[in-house]
N, C-alpha and C positions, 0 to 999 in steps of 0.2 A: 338652601344650597350652600355647599362648603366652598369657601374661597381658598384656592391653593396658590403657592408660589414656589419657584425653584430656588434652592439655595446654591451655594458655590460648588457643591459636590454633585449637583444635578438632582438631588432628592426633592420630593414635593412636600411642602410643609402646609399644614392647616393654619391659616392666618389667625383665626380667633384663639386657637390654643397658644400659638406663638405670642400673641399679645397678652394673654392672661398670665403666662409664665413670666413674661417681661415685667408685668406689673407687680407680681409677687416678689421678684428679685429687687425691684426698685424699693418696695416697702422694707424688705430685709436689709438692704444697704443703708437705709435711713434709721436703722436701729429698731425696726419693727413697727414703725408708724409713719405715715406721710399723708399730706393733704391731697385732695383731688387735683388742685392746680399744679402742684409739684409733680404728681404722678403723670398727668397728661403731658406736661412739658418734657419730662425725661423720656417718656415713651413715644414722643412725637405723635400724639393722638389728640383729636378734638376732645373737649370736655365731655360732650354728650356720649361719644364712643367709650371713653374711659369710664364714665359713670355707669354705663350699661354693663360693661364687663365687671366692674366692681360690685354692682348689684347682684349679678349672677354668682360671683365668688362669695358674697355675703350670704346669699340663700343657701349655698352649699357648705358654709361653715369655714371657708378658707380665709376670709377676712371678716372683720366686724368693726362696728363703730361703738364707742363707749359713751355713756351719758355725760354730757357736758364737754365732749371732745369731738371736733369736726373731722379729725384725721381718721384714716383707715388703718386698722391694726391687723397684724397677722392673727388669724382665728385659731380656735382650738383644734380644728381638724388638721391643719397643716402642722401645728405644733405637735400633735399626736403622731403624725408621720415622721417628723424629725426625731421624736422620742424613740420610736420603734427602731430607727436606724442608728440611734445614738447609744449612749452609755447608761444603761439602767443602774450600773454599780454606783455611779456618782450620785444619782437621786436617792438610792438606798442609803448611802453613807450620810448624805445631807439630812435626811429625815429620821434616821435611826434614833437620835436623841429625843425626838418628839415621842416616838413609840415607847421608848424606855420611861420617859416621864409619866406618860399616861398609864402604862402598865403598873408602875410603882404606886401611883395614886389610887388605882382601882382594883388591882389584883386580878383583872380579867384579861382575856386574850385580845391582843391589839394587832392590827395588820395594816399594811400599806398596799393600796391598789392603784393601778394606772389604766387608762383606756388603751386598748389594743385592738384597732379596727372597730368592730361593733361589739367587743367583749371586754371583760375586765381581766387583767393579768396581775396576780399578786406577787409583789416583789419581795416583801419582807413581813415577818410576823414575830411576835413575842407571845409565847403560850403561857397561860395562867398556870400557877403551881397548885391551884386548888384541885381537890379530888374530882369535883363535878365541873367540867370545863368543855370548851370547844377546841377542836384541833386547829393547828396552824395551817392556813391555806397558802403555803409558800410555793411559788412557781406553778400555780394552778390557774388555768384559764376557764372562765365560766361566762354564761350569758349575762347581760345587764339586767334582764327581767327578774323580779322577785327579791333582789338584794338591796340593802340600804346603800351600799357603795354604788350600785348601778343606778339607783334613783338620783344620787348626787350628780353623776355624769349626765343623765338625761335632763336634769333641771338646769345645770350650769354650763353645759356645752351645747349651745343652740343648734349648731350644724349636726352634731351627733344625735341630739334628741329628735330633731325633725326627721332625720333619715330613718331612725329606728321606728319612730311612730308611724311613718308612712309604709314601712315594710313588715313590721312585726306587731302591729297594734293588737291583734287578737291574742298573741302570747303575753302581752303586757297586762291584759285585764281591762274590764270596762271602765274602771274608775282611775286609770293611770293618769289622765290629765289632771284630775283633782289632786292626786298624790304629788304630782310634779309642782303644781301651783303652791301646795302647802310647803314643800321643800324650799321653793324660791322665796316664800314669805318668811319662814322661820330661820333659814340658813343651814339646816341640817336635815338628815333623813333618818326615819325610824323604820325598823322591820319588826313587827310584833307577831311572831310565829307565822309569818307569810312564807318565808324561805324554807323553814323547817319547824315542825311542831316542837314546842317546849323551848325554842331558842328566840331570844330577843337581841337585836343588834341596833347600833347607831353608827352613822357615818357623817363625817364633816369634810368639806373641800379644803384643799391646800392650793393656794394661788401663787403664781409667779408672774409679775408684771401685769396683774389684773386678770390673768387667764387661769382657769382651773387646770392644773396639770396632774393632780393626784387626789386621792381620797384616803382618809384615815378612818378605819373602822374599828369597832369594839363589839364583842359578842360574849354572851354567857347565858346561863339558864334563866328562863323567864321568872322563876320563883325568886331569883336573886336580883333581877334587874327589872323591876316594874317600870311603867312608863314615866312616872315622876322622877325616879332615880336616873333613868336614861337621859331625860331632858337636862337635869343638872350636870350630868357627865358631858353632854354635848357642848354646853357652854364652856366647860373647862377645856375640852379638847380643842375648841376653836381658838381659845386664848393661847394654848400651847403651840398650835399650828402657826399662829401669827408671829411667833418669836423667830421663825425661820424666814429670812428675807432673801 
């Protein structure tokens, strides 16, 4: 049963949604993280009620708790919504030096992807100057399934991963959970001719405030990028990404 109340304009509001939005605003005002006690006090809610709402928001990916931290943080799904409404140009400018450094060191095509709803949106790319190369996927939107960048988002954005697994598991393939667990364990994703025959790719996450906000990918011919070489490149890419705070 939905609990409704009338606001000052006579409109009827759904109480649970009103409380959830209030909690998100409280966390945002505290710089993106707040304790259960603080949230309950500011929202004028009992701890049990506040905890139940936070648990739901956590399951949906709008808030999350980090290891060793009892506070609730804004989650990847709400940060994704903020990014969609925000300035992609600022993120592109901020991470462009990372793409340039990786492209210079490898000579391969490098690109920047961000989550957009349940898809990947490519903000920027630097194309390889070698004769045999992959094209720049700039301002292209594509499904998460099948790509190394998509695997990064599925592995490191819990709310997004859970939602996609629940709605598109068949499209992701029977071994998707094993792939996700591997990415979580090693910290990067590989695509060995899964997305396209003859093409190998690697992708690493870029974090801001502990949350994955983007992924940096690299791709090229499988003959030039065997698994061992891709793994070495992945570690280099993660070091370059860590330089941007």
